[in-house]
SEZA-585138 format. One line per 5 residues: number of its first residue (from 1); their letters; for each residue x, z, y of C-alpha. Coordinates in nm, 2 decimals. Example, Ala and Ser with C-alpha at 12.3 -4.5 7.8 and 13.67 -1.06 7.14 Angstrom:
<pts>
1 = as = 1.23:0.78:-0.45 ~ 1.37:0.71:-0.11
</pts>
This chain:
<pts>
1 = mtdak = 14.29:-5.74:0.09 ~ 14.43:-6.02:-0.15 ~ 14.77:-6.15:-0.07 ~ 14.79:-6.53:-0.12 ~ 15.14:-6.50:-0.26
6 = vaaai = 15.01:-6.25:-0.52 ~ 14.73:-6.49:-0.63 ~ 14.97:-6.78:-0.65 ~ 15.21:-6.59:-0.86 ~ 14.95:-6.48:-1.10
11 = asgkv = 14.82:-6.83:-1.13 ~ 15.17:-6.97:-1.20 ~ 15.23:-6.72:-1.49 ~ 15.53:-6.55:-1.33 ~ 15.37:-6.21:-1.33
16 = pqgit = 15.41:-6.03:-1.68 ~ 15.10:-5.89:-1.84 ~ 15.04:-5.53:-1.75 ~ 15.11:-5.57:-1.38 ~ 14.77:-5.61:-1.21
21 = eafln = 14.68:-5.80:-0.89 ~ 14.56:-5.47:-0.75 ~ 14.89:-5.31:-0.80 ~ 15.07:-5.61:-0.64 ~ 14.85:-5.60:-0.34
26 = eskdk = 14.90:-5.23:-0.27 ~ 15.08:-5.19:0.07 ~ 15.19:-4.92:0.31 ~ 15.30:-5.17:0.57 ~ 15.03:-5.10:0.84
31 = paiia = 15.07:-4.72:0.86 ~ 15.45:-4.76:0.87 ~ 15.44:-5.01:1.15 ~ 15.19:-4.79:1.36 ~ 15.42:-4.48:1.31
36 = iviva = 15.73:-4.68:1.41 ~ 15.57:-4.81:1.72 ~ 15.44:-4.47:1.82 ~ 15.78:-4.31:1.79 ~ 15.94:-4.61:1.98
41 = vltsc = 15.70:-4.59:2.27 ~ 15.74:-4.20:2.29 ~ 16.12:-4.23:2.28 ~ 16.13:-4.50:2.53 ~ 15.91:-4.30:2.77
46 = vvlcr = 16.12:-3.98:2.75 ~ 16.45:-4.16:2.79 ~ 16.34:-4.37:3.09 ~ 16.19:-4.06:3.25 ~ 16.52:-3.89:3.20
51 = ltsra = 16.71:-4.17:3.36 ~ 16.46:-4.19:3.65 ~ 16.49:-3.81:3.71 ~ 16.87:-3.82:3.70 ~ 16.88:-4.12:3.94
56 = fivkr = 16.62:-4.05:4.20 ~ 16.56:-3.68:4.19 ~ 16.88:-3.51:4.09 ~ 17.06:-3.82:4.24 ~ 17.36:-3.78:4.00
61 = vgvdd = 17.40:-4.02:3.69 ~ 17.66:-3.92:3.44 ~ 17.83:-4.07:3.14 ~ 17.58:-3.91:2.91 ~ 17.30:-4.10:3.08
66 = glala = 17.48:-4.44:3.04 ~ 17.53:-4.37:2.68 ~ 17.17:-4.27:2.63 ~ 17.06:-4.61:2.79 ~ 17.30:-4.79:2.55
71 = slacf = 17.16:-4.61:2.26 ~ 16.79:-4.68:2.37 ~ 16.89:-5.06:2.38 ~ 17.02:-5.04:2.01 ~ 16.71:-4.83:1.91
76 = iafvg = 16.47:-5.09:2.04 ~ 16.66:-5.37:1.86 ~ 16.65:-5.15:1.54 ~ 16.28:-5.11:1.57 ~ 16.22:-5.47:1.60
81 = ltiel = 16.42:-5.55:1.29 ~ 16.24:-5.28:1.09 ~ 15.91:-5.42:1.18 ~ 16.01:-5.76:1.06 ~ 16.15:-5.62:0.74
86 = irlgs = 15.82:-5.46:0.67 ~ 15.63:-5.77:0.76 ~ 15.83:-5.98:0.52 ~ 15.74:-5.74:0.24 ~ 16.06:-5.53:0.20
91 = grhfa = 15.86:-5.22:0.15 ~ 15.61:-5.34:-0.12 ~ 15.63:-5.26:-0.49 ~ 15.95:-5.39:-0.65 ~ 15.74:-5.61:-0.87
96 = yiqyt = 15.60:-5.78:-0.57 ~ 15.95:-5.86:-0.46 ~ 16.06:-5.98:-0.80 ~ 15.76:-6.19:-0.89 ~ 15.60:-6.30:-0.58
101 = mdndt = 15.88:-6.33:-0.31 ~ 16.09:-6.66:-0.30 ~ 16.46:-6.64:-0.32 ~ 16.52:-6.75:0.04 ~ 16.29:-6.47:0.17
106 = mlltq = 16.47:-6.21:-0.04 ~ 16.80:-6.33:0.11 ~ 16.67:-6.32:0.46 ~ 16.54:-5.96:0.41 ~ 16.88:-5.85:0.28
111 = lidfi = 17.05:-6.01:0.57 ~ 16.82:-5.85:0.82 ~ 16.86:-5.51:0.65 ~ 17.24:-5.55:0.67 ~ 17.23:-5.62:1.06
116 = ahiiy = 16.96:-5.35:1.11 ~ 17.17:-5.07:0.95 ~ 17.48:-5.17:1.15 ~ 17.28:-5.13:1.47 ~ 17.12:-4.81:1.34
121 = tiall = 17.48:-4.66:1.27 ~ 17.59:-4.76:1.62 ~ 17.27:-4.62:1.79 ~ 17.32:-4.28:1.62 ~ 17.69:-4.27:1.73
126 = lcrvs = 17.59:-4.34:2.09 ~ 17.32:-4.07:2.09 ~ 17.56:-3.81:1.96 ~ 17.84:-3.90:2.19 ~ 17.59:-3.88:2.48
131 = glafy = 17.51:-3.53:2.36 ~ 17.88:-3.44:2.36 ~ 17.91:-3.57:2.72 ~ 17.62:-3.36:2.83 ~ 17.78:-3.05:2.67
136 = wrlch = 18.10:-3.14:2.83 ~ 17.94:-3.14:3.17 ~ 17.79:-2.80:3.12 ~ 18.10:-2.62:3.01 ~ 18.39:-2.83:3.13
141 = mhdkf = 18.57:-2.51:3.27 ~ 18.57:-2.34:2.93 ~ 18.88:-2.45:2.74 ~ 18.77:-2.33:2.40 ~ 18.44:-2.53:2.41
146 = kltiq = 18.62:-2.83:2.55 ~ 18.85:-2.83:2.24 ~ 18.54:-2.78:2.02 ~ 18.38:-3.08:2.17 ~ 18.69:-3.29:2.14
151 = ivfgf = 18.71:-3.20:1.76 ~ 18.36:-3.29:1.70 ~ 18.40:-3.62:1.88 ~ 18.69:-3.69:1.66 ~ 18.48:-3.62:1.35
156 = lvagf = 18.20:-3.83:1.47 ~ 18.44:-4.12:1.51 ~ 18.60:-4.04:1.17 ~ 18.25:-4.04:1.01 ~ 18.13:-4.35:1.19
161 = lpqll = 18.41:-4.58:1.08 ~ 18.36:-4.53:0.70 ~ 17.98:-4.57:0.74 ~ 18.03:-4.89:0.92 ~ 18.29:-5.02:0.68
166 = liifh = 18.08:-4.94:0.38 ~ 17.80:-5.14:0.51 ~ 18.01:-5.44:0.62 ~ 18.23:-5.45:0.30 ~ 17.97:-5.34:0.05
171 = ckpat = 18.03:-5.66:-0.15 ~ 18.34:-5.86:-0.25 ~ 18.37:-6.10:-0.09 ~ 18.21:-5.97:0.22 ~ 17.85:-6.09:0.28
176 = gwwpy = 17.53:-5.99:0.45 ~ 17.34:-6.03:0.13 ~ 17.29:-5.76:-0.13 ~ 17.16:-5.98:-0.42 ~ 16.94:-5.83:-0.71
181 = dfqpe = 17.05:-5.89:-1.06 ~ 16.78:-6.15:-1.12 ~ 16.88:-6.37:-0.82 ~ 17.12:-6.67:-0.86 ~ 17.36:-6.54:-0.61
186 = fgrfe = 17.41:-6.21:-0.81 ~ 17.71:-6.35:-1.01 ~ 17.90:-6.46:-0.70 ~ 17.96:-6.12:-0.57 ~ 18.08:-5.78:-0.68
191 = clqwg = 17.88:-5.52:-0.49 ~ 17.85:-5.15:-0.47 ~ 17.52:-4.98:-0.55 ~ 17.29:-4.98:-0.26 ~ 17.20:-4.61:-0.33
196 = lvyvv = 17.57:-4.51:-0.34 ~ 17.64:-4.66:0.02 ~ 17.34:-4.51:0.17 ~ 17.37:-4.15:0.01 ~ 17.72:-4.14:0.14
201 = nssvs = 17.61:-4.26:0.49 ~ 17.31:-4.02:0.50 ~ 17.53:-3.72:0.40 ~ 17.78:-3.79:0.67 ~ 17.49:-3.83:0.92
206 = llcdl = 17.34:-3.51:0.81 ~ 17.67:-3.32:0.86 ~ 17.71:-3.49:1.22 ~ 17.36:-3.37:1.31 ~ 17.45:-3.01:1.20
211 = lifgi = 17.76:-3.02:1.42 ~ 17.59:-3.18:1.73 ~ 17.30:-2.94:1.73 ~ 17.52:-2.63:1.64 ~ 17.72:-2.65:1.96
216 = piaml = 17.42:-2.55:2.18 ~ 17.37:-2.24:1.96 ~ 17.73:-2.13:1.99 ~ 17.73:-2.19:2.37 ~ 17.41:-1.98:2.42
221 = wtlem = 17.56:-1.71:2.21 ~ 17.90:-1.67:2.36 ~ 17.90:-1.82:2.72 ~ 17.76:-1.64:3.03 ~ 17.57:-1.91:3.22
226 = trrkk = 17.28:-1.95:3.46 ~ 16.92:-1.93:3.35 ~ 16.88:-2.29:3.43 ~ 17.16:-2.40:3.19 ~ 17.03:-2.17:2.92
231 = iqlgs = 16.70:-2.35:2.95 ~ 16.86:-2.68:2.93 ~ 17.05:-2.59:2.60 ~ 16.75:-2.41:2.46 ~ 16.53:-2.73:2.51
236 = illpg = 16.76:-2.92:2.28 ~ 16.74:-2.67:1.99 ~ 16.38:-2.72:1.88 ~ 16.39:-3.09:1.86 ~ 16.74:-3.06:1.71
241 = ilvia = 16.59:-2.86:1.42 ~ 16.34:-3.15:1.37 ~ 16.63:-3.40:1.37 ~ 16.81:-3.20:1.10 ~ 16.49:-3.20:0.89
246 = isitr = 16.45:-3.58:0.94 ~ 16.81:-3.63:0.82 ~ 16.75:-3.43:0.50 ~ 16.42:-3.63:0.44 ~ 16.61:-3.96:0.47
251 = lilvi = 16.87:-3.84:0.21 ~ 16.60:-3.76:-0.03 ~ 16.42:-4.09:0.02 ~ 16.75:-4.28:-0.03 ~ 16.82:-4.09:-0.35
256 = rgqwe = 16.46:-4.16:-0.48 ~ 16.47:-4.51:-0.37 ~ 16.79:-4.59:-0.57 ~ 16.73:-4.42:-0.89 ~ 16.35:-4.49:-0.94
261 = admsw = 16.23:-4.80:-1.11 ~ 16.00:-4.89:-0.82 ~ 16.28:-4.87:-0.57 ~ 16.14:-5.06:-0.28 ~ 15.82:-4.84:-0.27
266 = eynpm = 16.01:-4.58:-0.07 ~ 16.17:-4.84:0.16 ~ 15.89:-4.83:0.43 ~ 15.90:-4.45:0.46 ~ 16.28:-4.46:0.48
271 = lgvev = 16.27:-4.71:0.77 ~ 16.01:-4.48:0.94 ~ 16.24:-4.19:0.89 ~ 16.54:-4.37:1.03 ~ 16.34:-4.47:1.34
276 = aeiga = 16.23:-4.11:1.39 ~ 16.59:-3.98:1.34 ~ 16.72:-4.19:1.63 ~ 16.41:-4.12:1.84 ~ 16.42:-3.75:1.78
281 = tlial = 16.79:-3.74:1.86 ~ 16.74:-3.92:2.19 ~ 16.44:-3.71:2.28 ~ 16.62:-3.37:2.20 ~ 16.91:-3.49:2.43
286 = svpgv = 16.69:-3.62:2.70 ~ 16.47:-3.32:2.75 ~ 16.71:-3.14:2.99 ~ 16.72:-3.45:3.21 ~ 16.34:-3.47:3.22
291 = kpmyd = 16.31:-3.11:3.35 ~ 16.37:-3.18:3.72 ~ 16.10:-3.44:3.72 ~ 15.86:-3.20:3.54 ~ 15.94:-2.93:3.78
296 = kfvlg = 15.88:-3.15:4.09 ~ 15.56:-3.33:3.99 ~ 15.39:-3.10:3.75 ~ 15.50:-2.75:3.87 ~ 15.55:-2.86:4.23
301 = kkeas = 15.88:-2.69:4.27 ~ 16.13:-2.79:4.54 ~ 16.40:-3.03:4.44 ~ 16.67:-2.84:4.25 ~ 16.92:-3.08:4.39
306 = qssas = 16.86:-3.01:4.75 ~ 16.87:-2.63:4.71 ~ 17.18:-2.64:4.50 ~ 17.35:-2.88:4.73 ~ 17.28:-2.68:5.04
311 = asrmq = 17.40:-2.36:4.87 ~ 17.70:-2.53:4.74 ~ 17.79:-2.66:5.09 ~ 17.75:-2.31:5.24 ~ 17.96:-2.14:4.97
316 = nrsad = 18.23:-2.40:4.92 ~ 18.33:-2.47:5.29 ~ 18.63:-2.23:5.27 ~ 18.63:-2.11:4.91 ~ 18.64:-2.40:4.67
321 = snatk = 18.99:-2.30:4.53 ~ 18.84:-1.99:4.37 ~ 19.07:-1.77:4.57 ~ 18.96:-1.46:4.76 ~ 19.01:-1.51:5.13
326 = lgtlr = 19.01:-1.23:5.38 ~ 18.88:-1.29:5.73 ~ 19.04:-1.08:5.99 ~ 18.85:-1.02:6.31 ~ 19.05:-0.92:6.61
331 = lrsqh = 18.87:-0.81:6.92 ~ 19.04:-0.86:7.24 ~ 18.90:-0.78:7.58 ~ 19.07:-0.80:7.92 ~ 18.77:-0.80:8.15
336 = lgsre = 18.54:-0.53:8.00 ~ 18.71:-0.25:8.18 ~ 18.94:0.03:8.09 ~ 19.02:0.20:7.75 ~ 18.76:0.46:7.84
341 = einhl = 18.49:0.19:7.89 ~ 18.57:0.03:7.57 ~ 18.53:0.36:7.40 ~ 18.17:0.37:7.52 ~ 18.10:0.05:7.35
346 = nyata = 17.90:0.09:7.03 ~ 17.97:-0.17:6.77 ~ 17.92:-0.17:6.39 ~ 18.11:-0.38:6.13 ~ 17.96:-0.46:5.78
351 = vsash = 18.18:-0.62:5.53 ~ 18.05:-0.75:5.20 ~ 18.21:-0.94:4.91 ~ 18.03:-1.17:4.69 ~ 18.07:-1.37:4.38
356 = apstd = 17.81:-1.65:4.37 ~ 17.82:-1.91:4.10 ~ 17.75:-2.26:4.21 ~ 17.44:-2.42:4.06 ~ 17.55:-2.78:4.14
361 = dshsa = 17.60:-2.99:3.83 ~ 17.93:-3.13:3.94 ~ 18.05:-2.76:3.99 ~ 17.86:-2.61:3.70 ~ 18.14:-2.38:3.59
366 = kstdg = 18.29:-2.30:3.92 ~ 18.24:-1.99:4.12 ~ 18.29:-1.91:4.48 ~ 18.45:-1.58:4.59 ~ 18.45:-1.48:4.95
371 = iyvkv = 18.45:-1.19:5.18 ~ 18.19:-1.21:5.45 ~ 18.23:-1.01:5.78 ~ 17.93:-0.93:5.99 ~ 17.98:-0.76:6.33
376 = dfdih = 17.69:-0.61:6.55 ~ 17.77:-0.55:6.90 ~ 17.58:-0.31:7.15 ~ 17.73:-0.34:7.50 ~ 17.63:-0.12:7.79
381 = egpth = 17.74:-0.20:8.14 ~ 17.90:0.07:8.34 ~ 18.01:0.12:8.71 ~ 18.29:-0.10:8.82 ~ 18.62:0.09:8.90
386 = ar = 18.81:0.00:9.23 ~ 19.14:-0.15:9.16
</pts>
């Protein structure tokens, strides 16, 4: 399909000889937009199911759920900006940008790219912190893992700040543009290389993903936990491996995009990979939250929240302090008769001790210790003695 801008540029003599009209009309815009929309719809459905499950089935909404919702909002905004960038021609051949795109459109695409990647960086941070909040909820009674989570959180923030600052201050004086050397604005700014900024940011992002999805492996390996919690952590690992693969792919595309002559031709795939990275991270961290809905409506299981809450109420009435309490049963009788009659009474006492871990999310690492006393009486009536 012929682009009117291409025909006009060739007619005006802007396009050098050797660059054909067919080459300028080549485009990967449509498949890129379709892929981005599919990922966006799938991610939104999973996250919304997670939030619905937590709010109406489990009936407990945590900090991690709020962070996931904020991340989804940023993700949707980023998706809208990426589609606009593709529509404007940012992912076409570099010759298309140089010879057919007017200067105002070029500046607009640079500004949109600037805003989009700030939102992208914030969305990824919110995703990852949401994951840390989820891990904290699972192992908040284990001091070593709490310390690990705090260290990883510090690293995420320490990595986020240079990523954000590199994007904001990529030029001096600061600007949202990133002018090409053939644009009139090029001489007004002293800018870092586009590839240098994004290679650094992609490398930091890859390291953050390795840390985020390495924590569940360590928890499964070292902690003793219920089968339910192991399933929750295990469900994160497979999508987490996909996220790490996506991060590596993004790094490769950034390197190819900067140091190849036709640098913009890799831009559409890079946008698609960035959308997939946020989407896969959100999906990976939302799968455990979707499980109660799946159990109820697909497998037809009883609500886990009801069973865990009833068990928790029975076990925690007198033992929430994790101390072992001994109940002493004293049998007193003044009206059953003499000592000899009491000796004819048959009774059996069964004493059992138990250690039952609570399955309630809010008491996920607590346990209830108690000694339960069960007494069975077998009373036979005898003749009444005269006083």
